[in-house]
C-alpha positions, 0 to 999 in steps of 0.5 A: 473523533474520527481515530483513523489516520488521514481521515481527510485524505481519505475521504478526499481520495474516496470522493475522487475516485468515486466521483471517476466511477474507480475502485481500490484496491489494497495490498499491504505488508508492513501496515497489517491492514491500515490502509485499508481500516483508514479507507474503510472509516469514511462513510460510503468507502463500500462504493470504491474501496473492492478489496484489500490483501494483507500479504504480511508473509512472503508466501502471502505475497506469492500465492495471493498477488502472485509476486515471484518467489524468486523476485523476493529472494533476489530482491528482498521483501523491502524493495521496489521491485517487490512493492511494483510486483504487489501491486500488478498482482492485485490488480490481476486478483481484483476488478480494481482500477487503482492498487496500493501495495507497501512494503516496509520495516517498521520495527523495531527489529529488523533492520540493516544498514542497507535496509534501516527501520523505517524504510518503506516501499509505496506502489500505486498502479493504474489498471492500463494506467501509470504505475508509480513508486516512492520509497520512503526513509522515515528513521525509526520513529516508532513502529506505529508512527512508521505504519501512520506516516506509510498510509498518509504517503500511499494516500498521496501516491494514490492521488497522484493516479486519479486523473 
């Protein structure tokens, strides 16, 4: 009946954030808004989901989130450093308390030997709190499955900064 990935995980995350009076912001590249949509699928999400940035292009990452263009040029859009900068930028450009950012290669093309299809960097930042990062190498599971697995991994990482 519920078609959004990680519905139960999203509901649990939203309940935990709501109980603590925390707002969430998303900054998404390879998932194209799927994290925000999965959160928004839960009734009552508006009490917690403050806004979402879909920053698919490098220009969007720079213009909307303030990710330095020279950082993207030096490290690549799909990198730990850019994911963390996206999360920081989302916090800076919103009143939210928790930011999640994802950047990766969902395929089917665009991968390389050092950055293969299925490589995703997830960052979570809590205002005046921890910054977490995970690198996932899902493999070439297909575009949709990589995006779904990224949503679930993002929810798991976000839950770690609730307390």
